[in-house]
ROZAVEX-436533 format. One record per residue (C-alpha): x, y, z; residue in one letter. Coordinates in nm, 2 decimals, decimal comma, padded with zeros to 4 digits, always signed. Example, Ala and Ser with C-alpha at 12.3 -4.5 7.8 and 13.67 -1.06 7.14 Angstrom:
<nodes>
east/north/up/res
+01,23/-00,45/+00,78/a .
+01,37/-00,11/+00,71/s .
</nodes>
This chain:
<nodes>
east/north/up/res
-00,25/-03,25/+01,96/v .
-00,02/-03,51/+02,10/v .
+00,14/-03,41/+02,43/p .
+00,50/-03,31/+02,36/g .
+00,44/-03,21/+02,00/e .
+00,42/-02,85/+01,89/t .
+00,11/-02,72/+01,72/a .
+00,00/-02,40/+01,54/l .
-00,35/-02,26/+01,56/a .
-00,50/-01,94/+01,42/f .
-00,77/-01,72/+01,58/y .
-00,97/-01,48/+01,37/k .
-01,03/-01,13/+01,50/a .
-01,23/-00,86/+01,32/k .
-01,29/-00,50/+01,39/n .
-01,65/-00,44/+01,29/p .
-01,64/-00,07/+01,36/t .
-01,55/+00,23/+01,15/d .
-01,26/+00,33/+01,38/k .
-00,93/+00,18/+01,45/p .
-00,90/-00,02/+01,77/i .
-00,60/-00,11/+01,98/v .
-00,68/-00,43/+02,17/g .
-00,52/-00,69/+02,38/i .
-00,61/-01,06/+02,42/s .
-00,62/-01,28/+02,73/t .
-00,66/-01,65/+02,72/y .
-00,84/-01,92/+02,91/n .
-00,78/-02,30/+02,92/v .
-01,06/-02,54/+03,00/i .
-01,05/-02,76/+03,20/p .
-00,87/-02,53/+03,44/f .
-00,65/-02,81/+03,57/e .
-00,51/-02,87/+03,22/a .
-00,38/-02,51/+03,21/g .
-00,06/-02,60/+03,39/q .
+00,03/-02,83/+03,10/y .
-00,05/-02,58/+02,82/f .
+00,27/-02,39/+02,70/n .
+00,27/-02,11/+02,45/k .
+00,59/-02,08/+02,25/i .
+00,47/-01,78/+02,05/q .
+00,15/-01,59/+02,10/c .
-00,03/-01,27/+02,01/f .
-00,19/-01,26/+02,35/c .
-00,08/-01,00/+02,61/f .
+00,06/-00,78/+02,33/e .
-00,13/-00,49/+02,19/e .
-00,28/-00,55/+01,85/q .
-00,40/-00,27/+01,62/r .
-00,70/-00,35/+01,40/l .
-00,80/-00,09/+01,14/n .
-01,17/-00,03/+01,06/p .
-01,34/-00,35/+00,92/q .
-01,00/-00,53/+00,92/e .
-01,00/-00,90/+00,98/e .
-00,68/-01,08/+01,08/v .
-00,57/-01,44/+01,16/d .
-00,36/-01,44/+01,48/m .
-00,13/-01,73/+01,54/p .
-00,05/-01,92/+01,85/v .
+00,23/-02,18/+01,86/f .
+00,21/-02,41/+02,15/f .
+00,25/-02,76/+02,30/y .
+00,10/-02,97/+02,58/i .
+00,36/-03,07/+02,83/d .
+00,43/-03,45/+02,80/p .
+00,37/-03,48/+03,18/e .
+00,00/-03,42/+03,10/f .
-00,02/-03,79/+02,99/a .
+00,13/-03,90/+03,32/e .
-00,10/-03,71/+03,55/d .
-00,37/-03,94/+03,69/p .
-00,60/-03,63/+03,73/k .
-00,58/-03,58/+03,35/m .
-00,66/-03,95/+03,26/a .
-01,02/-03,87/+03,15/k .
-00,94/-03,54/+02,98/v .
-00,95/-03,59/+02,61/d .
-01,04/-03,23/+02,51/l .
-00,87/-02,91/+02,60/i .
-01,03/-02,58/+02,49/t .
-00,81/-02,27/+02,44/l .
-01,02/-01,95/+02,41/s .
-00,93/-01,59/+02,38/y .
-01,11/-01,26/+02,48/t .
-01,00/-00,96/+02,27/f .
-01,09/-00,63/+02,42/f .
-01,00/-00,26/+02,36/e .
-00,68/-00,18/+02,55/a .
-00,70/+00,20/+02,54/k .
-01,07/+00,29/+02,56/e .
-01,14/+00,64/+02,46/g .
-00,79/+00,71/+02,32/q .
-00,79/+00,88/+01,99/k .
-00,55/+00,72/+01,74/l .
-00,39/+00,93/+01,47/a .
-00,41/+00,74/+01,15/l .
-00,33/+00,87/+00,80/p .
-00,64/+00,89/+00,60/g .
-00,88/+00,84/+00,90/y .
-01,03/+01,13/+01,09/q .
</nodes>
């Protein structure tokens, strides 16, 4: 990704259980110092997502790296930024009423 240009990435999530799950994602940027330059335009993170039993989905994130990244001397040796997500159950123990699922 070139700083200043937008990019689209997809993250795969799968519910391997036999029950529906409502979850939420949080993200992390490595190296930590590069996080201030990472800008999400549109993201699935921080919004509850519902995954039905055995469902697998691609979740998009539309983003850009601030052009100031290239001007920061502390970022001069950074040539790789890793964006990762943790998806966890948002309402543990809550029973969800789904048609066709008991």
